[in-house]
PDB file as gemmi writes it, atoms N, CA and C in Angstrom:
CRYST1    1.000    1.000    1.000  90.00  90.00  90.00 P 1                      
ATOM      1  N   MET A   1       0.835  -1.179   0.000  1.00  0.00           N  
ATOM      2  CA  MET A   1       0.000   0.000   0.000  1.00  0.00           C  
ATOM      3  C   MET A   1       0.882   1.245   0.000  1.00  0.00           C  
ATOM      4  N   SER A   2       0.479   2.210  -0.792  1.00  0.00           N  
ATOM      5  CA  SER A   2       1.210   3.467  -0.811  1.00  0.00           C  
ATOM      6  C   SER A   2       0.790   4.316   0.381  1.00  0.00           C  
ATOM      7  N   ALA A   3       1.693   5.168   0.812  1.00  0.00           N  
ATOM      8  CA  ALA A   3       1.429   6.063   1.941  1.00  0.00           C  
ATOM      9  C   ALA A   3       2.126   7.388   1.662  1.00  0.00           C  
ATOM     10  N   PRO A   4       1.651   8.461   2.264  1.00  0.00           N  
ATOM     11  CA  PRO A   4       2.301   9.756   2.048  1.00  0.00           C  
ATOM     12  C   PRO A   4       3.675   9.797   2.712  1.00  0.00           C  
ATOM     13  N   ILE A   5       4.502  10.704   2.259  1.00  0.00           N  
ATOM     14  CA  ILE A   5       5.844  10.849   2.813  1.00  0.00           C  
ATOM     15  C   ILE A   5       5.773  11.415   4.229  1.00  0.00           C  
ATOM     16  N   VAL A   6       4.852  12.348   4.444  1.00  0.00           N  
ATOM     17  CA  VAL A   6       4.706  13.017   5.736  1.00  0.00           C  
ATOM     18  C   VAL A   6       3.498  12.446   6.474  1.00  0.00           C  
ATOM     19  N   ALA A   7       3.596  12.276   7.759  1.00  0.00           N  
ATOM     20  CA  ALA A   7       2.504  11.802   8.627  1.00  0.00           C  
ATOM     21  C   ALA A   7       1.993  10.429   8.208  1.00  0.00           C  
ATOM     22  N   ALA A   8       2.899   9.555   7.835  1.00  0.00           N  
ATOM     23  CA  ALA A   8       2.509   8.213   7.394  1.00  0.00           C  
ATOM     24  C   ALA A   8       1.854   7.418   8.523  1.00  0.00           C  
ATOM     25  N   ALA A   9       2.305   7.600   9.750  1.00  0.00           N  
ATOM     26  CA  ALA A   9       1.710   6.865  10.873  1.00  0.00           C  
ATOM     27  C   ALA A   9       0.255   7.275  11.078  1.00  0.00           C  
ATOM     28  N   LEU A  10      -0.018   8.568  10.999  1.00  0.00           N  
ATOM     29  CA  LEU A  10      -1.390   9.068  11.120  1.00  0.00           C  
ATOM     30  C   LEU A  10      -2.248   8.538   9.976  1.00  0.00           C  
ATOM     31  N   PHE A  11      -1.727   8.613   8.774  1.00  0.00           N  
ATOM     32  CA  PHE A  11      -2.439   8.119   7.593  1.00  0.00           C  
ATOM     33  C   PHE A  11      -2.765   6.636   7.744  1.00  0.00           C  
ATOM     34  N   ASN A  12      -1.776   5.850   8.152  1.00  0.00           N  
ATOM     35  CA  ASN A  12      -1.993   4.409   8.306  1.00  0.00           C  
ATOM     36  C   ASN A  12      -3.018   4.094   9.395  1.00  0.00           C  
ATOM     37  N   THR A  13      -3.024   4.868  10.473  1.00  0.00           N  
ATOM     38  CA  THR A  13      -4.010   4.675  11.540  1.00  0.00           C  
ATOM     39  C   THR A  13      -5.423   4.890  11.010  1.00  0.00           C  
ATOM     40  N   VAL A  14      -5.610   5.968  10.250  1.00  0.00           N  
ATOM     41  CA  VAL A  14      -6.931   6.276   9.684  1.00  0.00           C  
ATOM     42  C   VAL A  14      -7.337   5.214   8.666  1.00  0.00           C  
ATOM     43  N   MET A  15      -6.398   4.803   7.806  1.00  0.00           N  
ATOM     44  CA  MET A  15      -6.725   3.817   6.770  1.00  0.00           C  
ATOM     45  C   MET A  15      -7.059   2.451   7.376  1.00  0.00           C  
ATOM     46  N   GLU A  16      -6.321   2.051   8.398  1.00  0.00           N  
ATOM     47  CA  GLU A  16      -6.608   0.761   9.040  1.00  0.00           C  
ATOM     48  C   GLU A  16      -7.980   0.778   9.706  1.00  0.00           C  
ATOM     49  N   ALA A  17      -8.329   1.896  10.333  1.00  0.00           N  
ATOM     50  CA  ALA A  17      -9.654   2.013  10.958  1.00  0.00           C  
ATOM     51  C   ALA A  17     -10.768   1.950   9.913  1.00  0.00           C  
ATOM     52  N   ALA A  18     -10.473   2.433   8.707  1.00  0.00           N  
ATOM     53  CA  ALA A  18     -11.467   2.449   7.627  1.00  0.00           C  
ATOM     54  C   ALA A  18     -11.428   1.185   6.777  1.00  0.00           C  
ATOM     55  N   GLY A  19     -10.494   0.315   7.039  1.00  0.00           N  
ATOM     56  CA  GLY A  19     -10.359  -0.877   6.207  1.00  0.00           C  
ATOM     57  C   GLY A  19      -9.848  -0.547   4.817  1.00  0.00           C  
ATOM     58  N   HIS A  20      -9.090   0.554   4.703  1.00  0.00           N  
ATOM     59  CA  HIS A  20      -8.522   1.020   3.432  1.00  0.00           C  
ATOM     60  C   HIS A  20      -9.608   1.280   2.389  1.00  0.00           C  
ATOM     61  N   ARG A  21     -10.780   1.728   2.863  1.00  0.00           N  
ATOM     62  CA  ARG A  21     -11.918   2.001   1.979  1.00  0.00           C  
ATOM     63  C   ARG A  21     -12.498   3.367   2.331  1.00  0.00           C  
ATOM     64  N   CYS A  22     -12.948   4.101   1.327  1.00  0.00           N  
ATOM     65  CA  CYS A  22     -13.549   5.417   1.536  1.00  0.00           C  
ATOM     66  C   CYS A  22     -14.707   5.299   2.525  1.00  0.00           C  
ATOM     67  N   GLN A  23     -14.757   6.204   3.476  1.00  0.00           N  
ATOM     68  CA  GLN A  23     -15.778   6.150   4.515  1.00  0.00           C  
ATOM     69  C   GLN A  23     -17.000   7.016   4.224  1.00  0.00           C  
ATOM     70  N   CYS A  24     -17.125   7.519   3.014  1.00  0.00           N  
ATOM     71  CA  CYS A  24     -18.305   8.312   2.665  1.00  0.00           C  
ATOM     72  C   CYS A  24     -19.535   7.413   2.707  1.00  0.00           C  
ATOM     73  N   ALA A  25     -20.526   7.865   3.440  1.00  0.00           N  
ATOM     74  CA  ALA A  25     -21.774   7.104   3.561  1.00  0.00           C  
ATOM     75  C   ALA A  25     -22.932   7.885   2.951  1.00  0.00           C  
ATOM     76  N   GLY A  26     -22.627   8.645   1.919  1.00  0.00           N  
ATOM     77  CA  GLY A  26     -23.666   9.393   1.231  1.00  0.00           C  
ATOM     78  C   GLY A  26     -23.580  10.891   1.420  1.00  0.00           C  
ATOM     79  N   GLN A  27     -22.583  11.388   2.145  1.00  0.00           N  
ATOM     80  CA  GLN A  27     -22.436  12.826   2.336  1.00  0.00           C  
ATOM     81  C   GLN A  27     -22.231  13.546   1.007  1.00  0.00           C  
ATOM     82  N   CYS A  28     -21.751  12.827   0.015  1.00  0.00           N  
ATOM     83  CA  CYS A  28     -21.505  13.417  -1.299  1.00  0.00           C  
ATOM     84  C   CYS A  28     -22.779  13.498  -2.139  1.00  0.00           C  
ATOM     85  N   GLY A  29     -23.854  12.916  -1.651  1.00  0.00           N  
ATOM     86  CA  GLY A  29     -25.101  12.926  -2.401  1.00  0.00           C  
ATOM     87  C   GLY A  29     -25.345  11.644  -3.168  1.00  0.00           C  
ATOM     88  N   ASN A  30     -24.356  10.766  -3.204  1.00  0.00           N  
ATOM     89  CA  ASN A  30     -24.492   9.475  -3.878  1.00  0.00           C  
ATOM     90  C   ASN A  30     -24.896   8.440  -2.830  1.00  0.00           C  
ATOM     91  N   ALA A  31     -25.895   7.643  -3.145  1.00  0.00           N  
ATOM     92  CA  ALA A  31     -26.363   6.637  -2.182  1.00  0.00           C  
ATOM     93  C   ALA A  31     -25.389   5.470  -2.033  1.00  0.00           C  
ATOM     94  N   HIS A  32     -24.442   5.341  -2.948  1.00  0.00           N  
ATOM     95  CA  HIS A  32     -23.447   4.262  -2.930  1.00  0.00           C  
ATOM     96  C   HIS A  32     -24.122   2.893  -2.802  1.00  0.00           C  
ATOM     97  N   THR A  33     -25.086   2.640  -3.664  1.00  0.00           N  
ATOM     98  CA  THR A  33     -25.835   1.380  -3.596  1.00  0.00           C  
ATOM     99  C   THR A  33     -24.958   0.163  -3.878  1.00  0.00           C  
ATOM    100  N   LYS A  34     -23.949   0.314  -4.734  1.00  0.00           N  
ATOM    101  CA  LYS A  34     -23.053  -0.819  -5.012  1.00  0.00           C  
ATOM    102  C   LYS A  34     -22.228  -1.197  -3.783  1.00  0.00           C  
ATOM    103  N   GLY A  35     -21.943  -0.219  -2.942  1.00  0.00           N  
ATOM    104  CA  GLY A  35     -21.148  -0.467  -1.742  1.00  0.00           C  
ATOM    105  C   GLY A  35     -22.000  -0.632  -0.500  1.00  0.00           C  
ATOM    106  N   LYS A  36     -23.291  -0.866  -0.685  1.00  0.00           N  
ATOM    107  CA  LYS A  36     -24.236  -1.054   0.431  1.00  0.00           C  
ATOM    108  C   LYS A  36     -24.230   0.138   1.385  1.00  0.00           C  
ATOM    109  N   GLY A  37     -24.304   1.331   0.814  1.00  0.00           N  
ATOM    110  CA  GLY A  37     -24.390   2.545   1.615  1.00  0.00           C  
ATOM    111  C   GLY A  37     -23.066   3.215   1.904  1.00  0.00           C  
ATOM    112  N   ARG A  38     -21.974   2.615   1.474  1.00  0.00           N  
ATOM    113  CA  ARG A  38     -20.645   3.188   1.695  1.00  0.00           C  
ATOM    114  C   ARG A  38     -19.885   3.164   0.380  1.00  0.00           C  
ATOM    115  N   CYS A  39     -19.118   4.194   0.128  1.00  0.00           N  
ATOM    116  CA  CYS A  39     -18.363   4.286  -1.122  1.00  0.00           C  
ATOM    117  C   CYS A  39     -17.483   3.045  -1.303  1.00  0.00           C  
ATOM    118  N   PRO A  40     -17.510   2.443  -2.485  1.00  0.00           N  
ATOM    119  CA  PRO A  40     -16.741   1.216  -2.697  1.00  0.00           C  
ATOM    120  C   PRO A  40     -15.260   1.430  -3.033  1.00  0.00           C  
ATOM    121  N   HIS A  41     -14.821   2.686  -3.172  1.00  0.00           N  
ATOM    122  CA  HIS A  41     -13.431   2.927  -3.560  1.00  0.00           C  
ATOM    123  C   HIS A  41     -12.462   2.497  -2.466  1.00  0.00           C  
ATOM    124  N   GLU A  42     -11.459   1.728  -2.869  1.00  0.00           N  
ATOM    125  CA  GLU A  42     -10.425   1.258  -1.947  1.00  0.00           C  
ATOM    126  C   GLU A  42      -9.088   1.881  -2.305  1.00  0.00           C  
ATOM    127  N   HIS A  43      -8.275   2.115  -1.283  1.00  0.00           N  
ATOM    128  CA  HIS A  43      -6.967   2.733  -1.490  1.00  0.00           C  
ATOM    129  C   HIS A  43      -6.108   1.860  -2.406  1.00  0.00           C  
ATOM    130  N   ASP A  44      -5.504   2.491  -3.386  1.00  0.00           N  
ATOM    131  CA  ASP A  44      -4.656   1.852  -4.399  1.00  0.00           C  
ATOM    132  C   ASP A  44      -5.437   0.935  -5.339  1.00  0.00           C  
ATOM    133  N   GLY A  45      -6.762   0.985  -5.273  1.00  0.00           N  
ATOM    134  CA  GLY A  45      -7.585   0.226  -6.211  1.00  0.00           C  
ATOM    135  C   GLY A  45      -7.855   1.074  -7.445  1.00  0.00           C  
ATOM    136  N   TYR A  46      -8.756   0.606  -8.281  1.00  0.00           N  
ATOM    137  CA  TYR A  46      -9.117   1.331  -9.496  1.00  0.00           C  
ATOM    138  C   TYR A  46     -10.613   1.594  -9.499  1.00  0.00           C  
ATOM    139  N   THR A  47     -11.016   2.692 -10.147  1.00  0.00           N  
ATOM    140  CA  THR A  47     -12.428   3.052 -10.183  1.00  0.00           C  
ATOM    141  C   THR A  47     -13.234   2.083 -11.028  1.00  0.00           C  
ATOM    142  N   SER A  48     -12.623   1.497 -12.028  1.00  0.00           N  
ATOM    143  CA  SER A  48     -13.273   0.497 -12.884  1.00  0.00           C  
ATOM    144  C   SER A  48     -12.178  -0.243 -13.644  1.00  0.00           C  
ATOM    145  N   LYS A  49     -12.589  -1.124 -14.531  1.00  0.00           N  
ATOM    146  CA  LYS A  49     -11.611  -1.922 -15.277  1.00  0.00           C  
ATOM    147  C   LYS A  49     -10.621  -1.041 -16.039  1.00  0.00           C  
ATOM    148  N   HIS A  50     -11.114   0.020 -16.640  1.00  0.00           N  
ATOM    149  CA  HIS A  50     -10.244   0.929 -17.394  1.00  0.00           C  
ATOM    150  C   HIS A  50     -10.161   2.297 -16.719  1.00  0.00           C  
ATOM    151  N   GLY A  51     -10.475   2.343 -15.437  1.00  0.00           N  
ATOM    152  CA  GLY A  51     -10.524   3.607 -14.708  1.00  0.00           C  
ATOM    153  C   GLY A  51      -9.182   4.031 -14.153  1.00  0.00           C  
ATOM    154  N   ARG A  52      -9.236   5.064 -13.374  1.00  0.00           N  
ATOM    155  CA  ARG A  52      -8.017   5.623 -12.771  1.00  0.00           C  
ATOM    156  C   ARG A  52      -7.790   5.023 -11.385  1.00  0.00           C  
ATOM    157  N   ARG A  53      -6.588   5.188 -10.911  1.00  0.00           N  
ATOM    158  CA  ARG A  53      -6.221   4.649  -9.604  1.00  0.00           C  
ATOM    159  C   ARG A  53      -6.801   5.522  -8.495  1.00  0.00           C  
ATOM    160  N   VAL A  54      -7.257   4.902  -7.437  1.00  0.00           N  
ATOM    161  CA  VAL A  54      -7.854   5.612  -6.311  1.00  0.00           C  
ATOM    162  C   VAL A  54      -6.803   5.825  -5.230  1.00  0.00           C  
ATOM    163  N   ARG A  55      -6.660   7.063  -4.798  1.00  0.00           N  
ATOM    164  CA  ARG A  55      -5.786   7.403  -3.675  1.00  0.00           C  
ATOM    165  C   ARG A  55      -6.665   8.027  -2.606  1.00  0.00           C  
ATOM    166  N   LEU A  56      -6.807   7.355  -1.504  1.00  0.00           N  
ATOM    167  CA  LEU A  56      -7.593   7.901  -0.407  1.00  0.00           C  
ATOM    168  C   LEU A  56      -6.747   8.886   0.385  1.00  0.00           C  
ATOM    169  N   ILE A  57      -7.418   9.835   1.016  1.00  0.00           N  
ATOM    170  CA  ILE A  57      -6.724  10.778   1.883  1.00  0.00           C  
ATOM    171  C   ILE A  57      -7.383  10.753   3.258  1.00  0.00           C  
ATOM    172  N   ALA A  58      -6.621  11.093   4.268  1.00  0.00           N  
ATOM    173  CA  ALA A  58      -7.158  11.228   5.624  1.00  0.00           C  
ATOM    174  C   ALA A  58      -7.558  12.684   5.787  1.00  0.00           C  
ATOM    175  N   ALA A  59      -8.854  12.922   5.916  1.00  0.00           N  
ATOM    176  CA  ALA A  59      -9.384  14.283   6.009  1.00  0.00           C  
ATOM    177  C   ALA A  59     -10.450  14.328   7.102  1.00  0.00           C  
ATOM    178  N   PRO A  60     -10.787  15.525   7.573  1.00  0.00           N  
ATOM    179  CA  PRO A  60     -11.790  15.638   8.633  1.00  0.00           C  
ATOM    180  C   PRO A  60     -13.141  15.042   8.228  1.00  0.00           C  
ATOM    181  N   ALA A  61     -13.865  14.561   9.217  1.00  0.00           N  
ATOM    182  CA  ALA A  61     -15.205  14.033   8.966  1.00  0.00           C  
ATOM    183  C   ALA A  61     -16.109  15.136   8.429  1.00  0.00           C  
ATOM    184  N   ASP A  62     -15.909  16.373   8.887  1.00  0.00           N  
ATOM    185  CA  ASP A  62     -16.650  17.526   8.374  1.00  0.00           C  
ATOM    186  C   ASP A  62     -15.855  18.110   7.214  1.00  0.00           C  
ATOM    187  N   PRO A  63     -16.363  18.013   5.988  1.00  0.00           N  
ATOM    188  CA  PRO A  63     -15.586  18.476   4.836  1.00  0.00           C  
ATOM    189  C   PRO A  63     -15.361  19.981   4.791  1.00  0.00           C  
ATOM    190  N   LEU A  64     -16.033  20.755   5.647  1.00  0.00           N  
ATOM    191  CA  LEU A  64     -15.840  22.206   5.657  1.00  0.00           C  
ATOM    192  C   LEU A  64     -14.783  22.664   6.654  1.00  0.00           C  
ATOM    193  N   THR A  65     -14.155  21.739   7.345  1.00  0.00           N  
ATOM    194  CA  THR A  65     -13.096  22.087   8.293  1.00  0.00           C  
ATOM    195  C   THR A  65     -11.929  22.704   7.532  1.00  0.00           C  
ATOM    196  N   SER A  66     -11.415  23.817   8.051  1.00  0.00           N  
ATOM    197  CA  SER A  66     -10.298  24.486   7.376  1.00  0.00           C  
ATOM    198  C   SER A  66      -9.041  23.616   7.446  1.00  0.00           C  
ATOM    199  N   ALA A  67      -8.127  23.876   6.546  1.00  0.00           N  
ATOM    200  CA  ALA A  67      -6.878  23.109   6.505  1.00  0.00           C  
ATOM    201  C   ALA A  67      -6.073  23.316   7.786  1.00  0.00           C  
ATOM    202  N   VAL A  68      -6.105  24.525   8.330  1.00  0.00           N  
ATOM    203  CA  VAL A  68      -5.366  24.822   9.561  1.00  0.00           C  
ATOM    204  C   VAL A  68      -5.944  24.020  10.724  1.00  0.00           C  
ATOM    205  N   ALA A  69      -7.263  23.996  10.845  1.00  0.00           N  
ATOM    206  CA  ALA A  69      -7.905  23.238  11.922  1.00  0.00           C  
ATOM    207  C   ALA A  69      -7.709  21.737  11.714  1.00  0.00           C  
ATOM    208  N   ALA A  70      -7.754  21.292  10.472  1.00  0.00           N  
ATOM    209  CA  ALA A  70      -7.612  19.868  10.163  1.00  0.00           C  
ATOM    210  C   ALA A  70      -6.228  19.346  10.528  1.00  0.00           C  
ATOM    211  N   ALA A  71      -5.219  20.189  10.413  1.00  0.00           N  
ATOM    212  CA  ALA A  71      -3.847  19.762  10.701  1.00  0.00           C  
ATOM    213  C   ALA A  71      -3.665  19.340  12.150  1.00  0.00           C  
ATOM    214  N   GLY A  72      -4.488  19.852  13.045  1.00  0.00           N  
ATOM    215  CA  GLY A  72      -4.345  19.520  14.455  1.00  0.00           C  
ATOM    216  C   GLY A  72      -5.319  18.480  14.968  1.00  0.00           C  
ATOM    217  N   LEU A  73      -6.119  17.900  14.090  1.00  0.00           N  
ATOM    218  CA  LEU A  73      -7.116  16.923  14.533  1.00  0.00           C  
ATOM    219  C   LEU A  73      -6.486  15.574  14.856  1.00  0.00           C  
ATOM    220  N   PRO A  74      -7.005  14.901  15.870  1.00  0.00           N  
ATOM    221  CA  PRO A  74      -6.520  13.550  16.188  1.00  0.00           C  
ATOM    222  C   PRO A  74      -7.098  12.542  15.191  1.00  0.00           C  
ATOM    223  N   PRO A  75      -6.520  11.359  15.104  1.00  0.00           N  
ATOM    224  CA  PRO A  75      -6.993  10.346  14.146  1.00  0.00           C  
ATOM    225  C   PRO A  75      -8.472   9.991  14.301  1.00  0.00           C  
ATOM    226  N   ALA A  76      -9.002  10.074  15.505  1.00  0.00           N  
ATOM    227  CA  ALA A  76     -10.408   9.719  15.727  1.00  0.00           C  
ATOM    228  C   ALA A  76     -11.365  10.668  15.015  1.00  0.00           C  
ATOM    229  N   GLU A  77     -10.906  11.878  14.701  1.00  0.00           N  
ATOM    230  CA  GLU A  77     -11.763  12.854  14.034  1.00  0.00           C  
ATOM    231  C   GLU A  77     -11.493  12.930  12.536  1.00  0.00           C  
ATOM    232  N   LEU A  78     -10.668  12.030  12.027  1.00  0.00           N  
ATOM    233  CA  LEU A  78     -10.368  11.987  10.595  1.00  0.00           C  
ATOM    234  C   LEU A  78     -11.050  10.788   9.961  1.00  0.00           C  
ATOM    235  N   ARG A  79     -11.325  10.893   8.676  1.00  0.00           N  
ATOM    236  CA  ARG A  79     -11.945   9.812   7.918  1.00  0.00           C  
ATOM    237  C   ARG A  79     -11.144   9.573   6.649  1.00  0.00           C  
ATOM    238  N   ALA A  80     -11.263   8.383   6.111  1.00  0.00           N  
ATOM    239  CA  ALA A  80     -10.661   8.065   4.814  1.00  0.00           C  
ATOM    240  C   ALA A  80     -11.649   8.521   3.745  1.00  0.00           C  
ATOM    241  N   TRP A  81     -11.205   9.369   2.845  1.00  0.00           N  
ATOM    242  CA  TRP A  81     -12.050   9.892   1.771  1.00  0.00           C  
ATOM    243  C   TRP A  81     -11.366   9.678   0.423  1.00  0.00           C  
ATOM    244  N   CYS A  82     -12.149   9.325  -0.587  1.00  0.00           N  
ATOM    245  CA  CYS A  82     -11.632   9.415  -1.952  1.00  0.00           C  
ATOM    246  C   CYS A  82     -11.856  10.869  -2.372  1.00  0.00           C  
ATOM    247  N   LEU A  83     -11.077  11.357  -3.306  1.00  0.00           N  
ATOM    248  CA  LEU A  83     -11.173  12.769  -3.681  1.00  0.00           C  
ATOM    249  C   LEU A  83     -12.529  13.112  -4.280  1.00  0.00           C  
ATOM    250  N   ASP A  84     -13.132  12.183  -5.022  1.00  0.00           N  
ATOM    251  CA  ASP A  84     -14.445  12.448  -5.612  1.00  0.00           C  
ATOM    252  C   ASP A  84     -15.473  12.727  -4.526  1.00  0.00           C  
ATOM    253  N   CYS A  85     -15.539  11.872  -3.529  1.00  0.00           N  
ATOM    254  CA  CYS A  85     -16.521  12.036  -2.446  1.00  0.00           C  
ATOM    255  C   CYS A  85     -16.230  13.281  -1.613  1.00  0.00           C  
ATOM    256  N   LEU A  86     -14.971  13.521  -1.276  1.00  0.00           N  
ATOM    257  CA  LEU A  86     -14.628  14.671  -0.443  1.00  0.00           C  
ATOM    258  C   LEU A  86     -14.981  15.975  -1.143  1.00  0.00           C  
ATOM    259  N   THR A  87     -14.628  16.096  -2.409  1.00  0.00           N  
ATOM    260  CA  THR A  87     -14.919  17.313  -3.163  1.00  0.00           C  
ATOM    261  C   THR A  87     -16.418  17.545  -3.277  1.00  0.00           C  
ATOM    262  N   THR A  88     -17.151  16.495  -3.613  1.00  0.00           N  
ATOM    263  CA  THR A  88     -18.597  16.621  -3.776  1.00  0.00           C  
ATOM    264  C   THR A  88     -19.280  16.873  -2.436  1.00  0.00           C  
ATOM    265  N   ALA A  89     -18.817  16.236  -1.374  1.00  0.00           N  
ATOM    266  CA  ALA A  89     -19.391  16.457  -0.042  1.00  0.00           C  
ATOM    267  C   ALA A  89     -19.144  17.891   0.429  1.00  0.00           C  
ATOM    268  N   ALA A  90     -17.969  18.432   0.133  1.00  0.00           N  
ATOM    269  CA  ALA A  90     -17.673  19.816   0.510  1.00  0.00           C  
ATOM    270  C   ALA A  90     -18.581  20.781  -0.244  1.00  0.00           C  
ATOM    271  N   ARG A  91     -18.792  20.531  -1.530  1.00  0.00           N  
ATOM    272  CA  ARG A  91     -19.707  21.375  -2.312  1.00  0.00           C  
ATOM    273  C   ARG A  91     -21.122  21.312  -1.754  1.00  0.00           C  
ATOM    274  N   ALA A  92     -21.569  20.108  -1.439  1.00  0.00           N  
ATOM    275  CA  ALA A  92     -22.924  19.932  -0.897  1.00  0.00           C  
ATOM    276  C   ALA A  92     -23.059  20.630   0.456  1.00  0.00           C  
ATOM    277  N   ALA A  93     -22.034  20.539   1.289  1.00  0.00           N  
ATOM    278  CA  ALA A  93     -22.077  21.187   2.604  1.00  0.00           C  
ATOM    279  C   ALA A  93     -22.082  22.709   2.463  1.00  0.00           C  
ATOM    280  N   LYS A  94     -21.329  23.243   1.499  1.00  0.00           N  
ATOM    281  CA  LYS A  94     -21.311  24.694   1.273  1.00  0.00           C  
ATOM    282  C   LYS A  94     -22.670  25.191   0.804  1.00  0.00           C  
ATOM    283  N   ARG A  95     -23.361  24.394   0.003  1.00  0.00           N  
ATOM    284  CA  ARG A  95     -24.699  24.781  -0.457  1.00  0.00           C  
ATOM    285  C   ARG A  95     -25.688  24.838   0.701  1.00  0.00           C  
ATOM    286  N   GLN A  96     -25.447  24.076   1.751  1.00  0.00           N  
ATOM    287  CA  GLN A  96     -26.343  24.044   2.905  1.00  0.00           C  
ATOM    288  C   GLN A  96     -26.116  25.210   3.873  1.00  0.00           C  
ATOM    289  N   LEU A  97     -25.000  25.920   3.719  1.00  0.00           N  
ATOM    290  CA  LEU A  97     -24.717  27.047   4.607  1.00  0.00           C  
ATOM    291  C   LEU A  97     -25.703  28.181   4.341  1.00  0.00           C  
ATOM    292  N   PRO A  98     -26.038  28.966   5.367  1.00  0.00           N  
ATOM    293  CA  PRO A  98     -26.930  30.109   5.137  1.00  0.00           C  
ATOM    294  C   PRO A  98     -26.241  31.148   4.256  1.00  0.00           C  
ATOM    295  N   ALA A  99     -27.036  31.855   3.493  1.00  0.00           N  
ATOM    296  CA  ALA A  99     -26.490  32.879   2.597  1.00  0.00           C  
ATOM    297  C   ALA A  99     -25.848  33.991   3.427  1.00  0.00           C  
ATOM    298  N   THR A 100     -24.735  34.498   2.943  1.00  0.00           N  
ATOM    299  CA  THR A 100     -24.067  35.589   3.640  1.00  0.00           C  
ATOM    300  C   THR A 100     -24.781  36.895   3.329  1.00  0.00           C  
ATOM    301  N   SER A 101     -24.798  37.768   4.279  1.00  0.00           N  
ATOM    302  CA  SER A 101     -25.470  39.049   4.116  1.00  0.00           C  
ATOM    303  C   SER A 101     -24.618  39.973   3.260  1.00  0.00           C  
ATOM    304  N   THR A 102     -25.259  40.658   2.320  1.00  0.00           N  
ATOM    305  CA  THR A 102     -24.543  41.629   1.493  1.00  0.00           C  
ATOM    306  C   THR A 102     -24.702  43.029   2.067  1.00  0.00           C  
ATOM    307  N   ASP A 103     -25.480  43.163   3.125  1.00  0.00           N  
ATOM    308  CA  ASP A 103     -25.699  44.449   3.769  1.00  0.00           C  
ATOM    309  C   ASP A 103     -24.443  44.840   4.544  1.00  0.00           C  
ATOM    310  N   GLN A 104     -23.913  46.000   4.244  1.00  0.00           N  
ATOM    311  CA  GLN A 104     -22.692  46.474   4.905  1.00  0.00           C  
ATOM    312  C   GLN A 104     -22.992  47.359   6.109  1.00  0.00           C  
ATOM    313  N   CYS A 105     -24.267  47.481   6.454  1.00  0.00           N  
ATOM    314  CA  CYS A 105     -24.675  48.251   7.638  1.00  0.00           C  
ATOM    315  C   CYS A 105     -24.150  49.685   7.602  1.00  0.00           C  
ATOM    316  N   GLY A 106     -24.170  50.299   6.448  1.00  0.00           N  
ATOM    317  CA  GLY A 106     -23.755  51.691   6.346  1.00  0.00           C  
ATOM    318  C   GLY A 106     -22.264  51.899   6.457  1.00  0.00           C  
ATOM    319  N   LEU A 107     -21.492  50.899   6.190  1.00  0.00           N  
ATOM    320  CA  LEU A 107     -20.041  50.986   6.343  1.00  0.00           C  
ATOM    321  C   LEU A 107     -19.438  52.118   5.512  1.00  0.00           C  
ATOM    322  N   PHE A 108     -19.961  52.309   4.294  1.00  0.00           N  
ATOM    323  CA  PHE A 108     -19.381  53.320   3.413  1.00  0.00           C  
ATOM    324  C   PHE A 108     -20.342  54.476   3.138  1.00  0.00           C  
ATOM    325  N   ASP A 109     -21.347  54.641   3.976  1.00  0.00           N  
ATOM    326  CA  ASP A 109     -22.270  55.764   3.789  1.00  0.00           C  
ATOM    327  C   ASP A 109     -21.545  57.073   4.076  1.00  0.00           C  
ATOM    328  N   LEU A 110     -21.846  58.060   3.261  1.00  0.00           N  
ATOM    329  CA  LEU A 110     -21.226  59.379   3.467  1.00  0.00           C  
ATOM    330  C   LEU A 110     -22.206  60.336   4.059  1.00  0.00           C  
TER     331      LEU A 110                                                      
END                                                                             
């Protein structure tokens, strides 16, 4: 199994807990019916017979966690994600956030 150059022990801890399989259970919007509710992508596996190689990453369970906050998380708060699921889950989570106010409360009123 391939592992990153940095933080390999942390990566291996997360991957072993996940069984070297993406832990997305539908957060990306896909029901993952082929994987019985969990993404079927496995680390160093392939997406299909002629597909690309899958590289899982250890990332926060909450896909909106900032990179700075994620760097300090313990292994128990990290999940194994394939990039497809993580990217799509982050987009879906951002869509669920409340709209930001465009009202500047008179900041530039003269």
